[in-house]
MARFI-295350 format. One record per residue (C-alpha): residue number from 0; residue in three letters; y, z, x. Coordinates in steps of 0.25 Angstrom, whole numbers, plus 5000, padded with zeros to 4 digits. Layout:
residues N
+------+------+------+------+------+
| resi | resn |   yy |   zz |   xx |
+------+------+------+------+------+
|  NUM |  ALA |    Y |    Z |    X |
...
+------+------+------+------+------+
END
This chain:
residues 235
+------+------+------+------+------+
| resi | resn |   yy |   zz |   xx |
+------+------+------+------+------+
|    0 |  UNK | 5431 | 5436 | 5397 |
|    1 |  UNK | 5419 | 5435 | 5407 |
|    2 |  UNK | 5420 | 5435 | 5422 |
|    3 |  UNK | 5418 | 5420 | 5423 |
|    4 |  UNK | 5431 | 5417 | 5416 |
|    5 |  UNK | 5433 | 5404 | 5408 |
|    6 |  UNK | 5420 | 5396 | 5404 |
|    7 |  UNK | 5417 | 5382 | 5401 |
|    8 |  UNK | 5421 | 5380 | 5386 |
|    9 |  UNK | 5409 | 5376 | 5377 |
|   10 |  UNK | 5409 | 5362 | 5372 |
|   11 |  UNK | 5399 | 5355 | 5363 |
|   12 |  UNK | 5387 | 5349 | 5371 |
|   13 |  UNK | 5389 | 5334 | 5373 |
|   14 |  UNK | 5404 | 5335 | 5370 |
|   15 |  UNK | 5411 | 5322 | 5373 |
|   16 |  UNK | 5422 | 5322 | 5385 |
|   17 |  UNK | 5436 | 5325 | 5380 |
|   18 |  UNK | 5443 | 5312 | 5377 |
|   19 |  UNK | 5451 | 5306 | 5389 |
|   20 |  UNK | 5444 | 5315 | 5399 |
|   21 |  UNK | 5435 | 5310 | 5410 |
|   22 |  UNK | 5421 | 5316 | 5412 |
|   23 |  UNK | 5426 | 5320 | 5426 |
|   24 |  UNK | 5438 | 5327 | 5420 |
|   25 |  UNK | 5430 | 5334 | 5410 |
|   26 |  UNK | 5420 | 5339 | 5420 |
|   27 |  UNK | 5432 | 5344 | 5429 |
|   28 |  UNK | 5438 | 5351 | 5418 |
|   29 |  UNK | 5425 | 5358 | 5414 |
|   30 |  UNK | 5423 | 5362 | 5429 |
|   31 |  UNK | 5437 | 5369 | 5429 |
|   32 |  UNK | 5432 | 5379 | 5418 |
|   33 |  UNK | 5420 | 5386 | 5426 |
|   34 |  UNK | 5428 | 5385 | 5439 |
|   35 |  UNK | 5440 | 5393 | 5432 |
|   36 |  UNK | 5429 | 5403 | 5427 |
|   37 |  UNK | 5423 | 5405 | 5440 |
|   38 |  UNK | 5437 | 5407 | 5447 |
|   39 |  UNK | 5440 | 5417 | 5436 |
|   40 |  UNK | 5426 | 5424 | 5438 |
|   41 |  UNK | 5429 | 5425 | 5453 |
|   42 |  UNK | 5443 | 5431 | 5451 |
|   43 |  UNK | 5438 | 5441 | 5442 |
|   44 |  UNK | 5427 | 5445 | 5451 |
|   45 |  UNK | 5437 | 5447 | 5463 |
|   46 |  UNK | 5447 | 5454 | 5455 |
|   47 |  UNK | 5441 | 5468 | 5458 |
|   48 |  UNK | 5429 | 5476 | 5457 |
|   49 |  UNK | 5419 | 5474 | 5445 |
|   50 |  UNK | 5406 | 5480 | 5441 |
|   51 |  UNK | 5394 | 5473 | 5447 |
|   52 |  UNK | 5389 | 5467 | 5434 |
|   53 |  UNK | 5403 | 5461 | 5432 |
|   54 |  UNK | 5401 | 5454 | 5445 |
|   55 |  UNK | 5387 | 5449 | 5442 |
|   56 |  UNK | 5392 | 5444 | 5429 |
|   57 |  UNK | 5404 | 5436 | 5436 |
|   58 |  UNK | 5394 | 5430 | 5446 |
|   59 |  UNK | 5385 | 5425 | 5435 |
|   60 |  UNK | 5397 | 5419 | 5427 |
|   61 |  UNK | 5402 | 5413 | 5440 |
|   62 |  UNK | 5388 | 5407 | 5443 |
|   63 |  UNK | 5388 | 5401 | 5429 |
|   64 |  UNK | 5402 | 5395 | 5431 |
|   65 |  UNK | 5397 | 5389 | 5444 |
|   66 |  UNK | 5385 | 5383 | 5438 |
|   67 |  UNK | 5394 | 5376 | 5428 |
|   68 |  UNK | 5403 | 5371 | 5439 |
|   69 |  UNK | 5392 | 5366 | 5447 |
|   70 |  UNK | 5387 | 5358 | 5435 |
|   71 |  UNK | 5400 | 5352 | 5433 |
|   72 |  UNK | 5402 | 5349 | 5447 |
|   73 |  UNK | 5389 | 5342 | 5448 |
|   74 |  UNK | 5393 | 5334 | 5436 |
|   75 |  UNK | 5406 | 5330 | 5442 |
|   76 |  UNK | 5399 | 5325 | 5455 |
|   77 |  UNK | 5389 | 5317 | 5447 |
|   78 |  UNK | 5400 | 5311 | 5438 |
|   79 |  UNK | 5408 | 5307 | 5451 |
|   80 |  UNK | 5395 | 5300 | 5456 |
|   81 |  UNK | 5393 | 5293 | 5443 |
|   82 |  UNK | 5407 | 5287 | 5444 |
|   83 |  UNK | 5405 | 5282 | 5458 |
|   84 |  UNK | 5396 | 5271 | 5453 |
|   85 |  UNK | 5402 | 5258 | 5457 |
|   86 |  UNK | 5402 | 5246 | 5447 |
|   87 |  UNK | 5400 | 5235 | 5457 |
|   88 |  UNK | 5386 | 5241 | 5461 |
|   89 |  UNK | 5380 | 5239 | 5447 |
|   90 |  UNK | 5368 | 5231 | 5445 |
|   91 |  UNK | 5359 | 5227 | 5434 |
|   92 |  UNK | 5350 | 5238 | 5430 |
|   93 |  UNK | 5339 | 5240 | 5419 |
|   94 |  UNK | 5344 | 5252 | 5411 |
|   95 |  UNK | 5331 | 5253 | 5403 |
|   96 |  UNK | 5323 | 5254 | 5416 |
|   97 |  UNK | 5332 | 5265 | 5421 |
|   98 |  UNK | 5330 | 5272 | 5408 |
|   99 |  UNK | 5315 | 5271 | 5409 |
|  100 |  UNK | 5315 | 5276 | 5423 |
|  101 |  UNK | 5324 | 5288 | 5420 |
|  102 |  UNK | 5316 | 5292 | 5408 |
|  103 |  UNK | 5303 | 5292 | 5416 |
|  104 |  UNK | 5310 | 5301 | 5426 |
|  105 |  UNK | 5314 | 5310 | 5415 |
|  106 |  UNK | 5301 | 5311 | 5408 |
|  107 |  UNK | 5296 | 5323 | 5416 |
|  108 |  UNK | 5309 | 5330 | 5414 |
|  109 |  UNK | 5309 | 5328 | 5399 |
|  110 |  UNK | 5294 | 5333 | 5398 |
|  111 |  UNK | 5299 | 5346 | 5405 |
|  112 |  UNK | 5310 | 5347 | 5395 |
|  113 |  UNK | 5301 | 5344 | 5384 |
|  114 |  UNK | 5310 | 5332 | 5379 |
|  115 |  UNK | 5303 | 5319 | 5375 |
|  116 |  UNK | 5310 | 5308 | 5382 |
|  117 |  UNK | 5309 | 5293 | 5377 |
|  118 |  UNK | 5315 | 5280 | 5380 |
|  119 |  UNK | 5316 | 5267 | 5372 |
|  120 |  UNK | 5321 | 5255 | 5379 |
|  121 |  UNK | 5321 | 5242 | 5371 |
|  122 |  UNK | 5328 | 5232 | 5381 |
|  123 |  UNK | 5330 | 5229 | 5396 |
|  124 |  UNK | 5344 | 5235 | 5398 |
|  125 |  UNK | 5351 | 5228 | 5410 |
|  126 |  UNK | 5364 | 5235 | 5414 |
|  127 |  UNK | 5374 | 5235 | 5426 |
|  128 |  UNK | 5374 | 5247 | 5435 |
|  129 |  UNK | 5369 | 5254 | 5447 |
|  130 |  UNK | 5354 | 5257 | 5444 |
|  131 |  UNK | 5355 | 5271 | 5451 |
|  132 |  UNK | 5368 | 5275 | 5444 |
|  133 |  UNK | 5362 | 5270 | 5430 |
|  134 |  UNK | 5349 | 5278 | 5433 |
|  135 |  UNK | 5357 | 5290 | 5437 |
|  136 |  UNK | 5365 | 5289 | 5424 |
|  137 |  UNK | 5352 | 5287 | 5415 |
|  138 |  UNK | 5345 | 5299 | 5422 |
|  139 |  UNK | 5358 | 5308 | 5420 |
|  140 |  UNK | 5359 | 5304 | 5405 |
|  141 |  UNK | 5344 | 5306 | 5402 |
|  142 |  UNK | 5342 | 5318 | 5410 |
|  143 |  UNK | 5354 | 5325 | 5404 |
|  144 |  UNK | 5350 | 5321 | 5390 |
|  145 |  UNK | 5336 | 5327 | 5393 |
|  146 |  UNK | 5342 | 5340 | 5397 |
|  147 |  UNK | 5349 | 5341 | 5384 |
|  148 |  UNK | 5338 | 5337 | 5375 |
|  149 |  UNK | 5331 | 5348 | 5367 |
|  150 |  UNK | 5317 | 5352 | 5372 |
|  151 |  UNK | 5306 | 5346 | 5364 |
|  152 |  UNK | 5315 | 5334 | 5359 |
|  153 |  UNK | 5316 | 5319 | 5362 |
|  154 |  UNK | 5326 | 5312 | 5371 |
|  155 |  UNK | 5326 | 5298 | 5367 |
|  156 |  UNK | 5332 | 5286 | 5375 |
|  157 |  UNK | 5334 | 5272 | 5370 |
|  158 |  UNK | 5339 | 5260 | 5378 |
|  159 |  UNK | 5343 | 5248 | 5371 |
|  160 |  UNK | 5351 | 5235 | 5372 |
|  161 |  UNK | 5362 | 5234 | 5362 |
|  162 |  UNK | 5373 | 5223 | 5362 |
|  163 |  UNK | 5373 | 5221 | 5377 |
|  164 |  UNK | 5373 | 5236 | 5380 |
|  165 |  UNK | 5362 | 5245 | 5385 |
|  166 |  UNK | 5361 | 5257 | 5376 |
|  167 |  UNK | 5354 | 5270 | 5380 |
|  168 |  UNK | 5353 | 5280 | 5369 |
|  169 |  UNK | 5348 | 5294 | 5372 |
|  170 |  UNK | 5345 | 5305 | 5361 |
|  171 |  UNK | 5341 | 5319 | 5362 |
|  172 |  UNK | 5340 | 5332 | 5354 |
|  173 |  UNK | 5350 | 5342 | 5361 |
|  174 |  UNK | 5344 | 5354 | 5366 |
|  175 |  UNK | 5351 | 5368 | 5368 |
|  176 |  UNK | 5365 | 5368 | 5374 |
|  177 |  UNK | 5363 | 5368 | 5390 |
|  178 |  UNK | 5369 | 5378 | 5399 |
|  179 |  UNK | 5384 | 5375 | 5403 |
|  180 |  UNK | 5386 | 5366 | 5391 |
|  181 |  UNK | 5394 | 5357 | 5389 |
|  182 |  UNK | 5393 | 5355 | 5405 |
|  183 |  UNK | 5379 | 5357 | 5407 |
|  184 |  UNK | 5371 | 5347 | 5417 |
|  185 |  UNK | 5365 | 5339 | 5406 |
|  186 |  UNK | 5378 | 5338 | 5397 |
|  187 |  UNK | 5386 | 5334 | 5410 |
|  188 |  UNK | 5375 | 5324 | 5413 |
|  189 |  UNK | 5377 | 5317 | 5400 |
|  190 |  UNK | 5392 | 5316 | 5403 |
|  191 |  UNK | 5390 | 5311 | 5417 |
|  192 |  UNK | 5380 | 5301 | 5411 |
|  193 |  UNK | 5390 | 5297 | 5401 |
|  194 |  UNK | 5401 | 5295 | 5412 |
|  195 |  UNK | 5391 | 5286 | 5420 |
|  196 |  UNK | 5387 | 5277 | 5409 |
|  197 |  UNK | 5402 | 5275 | 5404 |
|  198 |  UNK | 5405 | 5271 | 5419 |
|  199 |  UNK | 5396 | 5260 | 5417 |
|  200 |  UNK | 5403 | 5255 | 5404 |
|  201 |  UNK | 5393 | 5262 | 5395 |
|  202 |  UNK | 5396 | 5268 | 5382 |
|  203 |  UNK | 5391 | 5282 | 5380 |
|  204 |  UNK | 5390 | 5289 | 5366 |
|  205 |  UNK | 5385 | 5302 | 5362 |
|  206 |  UNK | 5381 | 5307 | 5348 |
|  207 |  UNK | 5374 | 5319 | 5342 |
|  208 |  UNK | 5367 | 5321 | 5329 |
|  209 |  UNK | 5363 | 5335 | 5327 |
|  210 |  UNK | 5355 | 5339 | 5340 |
|  211 |  UNK | 5353 | 5325 | 5344 |
|  212 |  UNK | 5361 | 5319 | 5355 |
|  213 |  UNK | 5362 | 5304 | 5358 |
|  214 |  UNK | 5369 | 5297 | 5370 |
|  215 |  UNK | 5370 | 5282 | 5370 |
|  216 |  UNK | 5374 | 5274 | 5382 |
|  217 |  UNK | 5378 | 5259 | 5380 |
|  218 |  UNK | 5379 | 5251 | 5393 |
|  219 |  UNK | 5382 | 5236 | 5394 |
|  220 |  UNK | 5370 | 5228 | 5398 |
|  221 |  UNK | 5371 | 5220 | 5411 |
|  222 |  UNK | 5365 | 5207 | 5405 |
|  223 |  UNK | 5362 | 5202 | 5391 |
|  224 |  UNK | 5349 | 5208 | 5385 |
|  225 |  UNK | 5337 | 5198 | 5385 |
|  226 |  UNK | 5333 | 5193 | 5372 |
|  227 |  UNK | 5318 | 5198 | 5373 |
|  228 |  UNK | 5319 | 5213 | 5375 |
|  229 |  UNK | 5307 | 5220 | 5381 |
|  230 |  UNK | 5298 | 5229 | 5373 |
|  231 |  UNK | 5303 | 5243 | 5370 |
|  232 |  UNK | 5300 | 5253 | 5381 |
|  233 |  UNK | 5297 | 5267 | 5378 |
|  234 |  UNK | 5295 | 5279 | 5387 |
+------+------+------+------+------+
END
């Protein structure tokens, strides 16, 4: 047994939440594991004299556990902020417009990560929500997917109107397993985005075929779709 004690149990990347468990409960349970490991590590270090190299190893393991806890605490705080969105403050928002703005902001990041980012928007998508809150959700969603995408691959976003719902589909080729998986920042970002969308009465589905991961959000339209859709918009 290492000096750091219990570690986070490995789970498949993108695994769904345990049935019947809220995201907050899931994160708090995950936080308890590195916290217990850190306590065990400190107790072992304080139990009596140890060789210098063992103290150094214990410190490194403790820093690793502290990093994991910090990532989880940041996610819990962000989740709390997301759940604080009040329904009565909602307004009509063009979801496709927010998508285009977010994609434009992320293009430099995508170039740095050598990921080809594209958006296809085929209709004006009017939904109900706080513009700033929706913008934050979209950015968290796309930035997390971008972080998980394989270098040199494509990240494709499609926004459509289907049966009085706005549908956003994001697909990418999964890259290497990130550090601290399944509780890495981008993986937690997807979970937080999912929780935020579901709070707005959206449906979130995730599928995987080989290395291709697809996340789909279906959100009720605020108003009926006009008969004449505007021309396809591509970025």
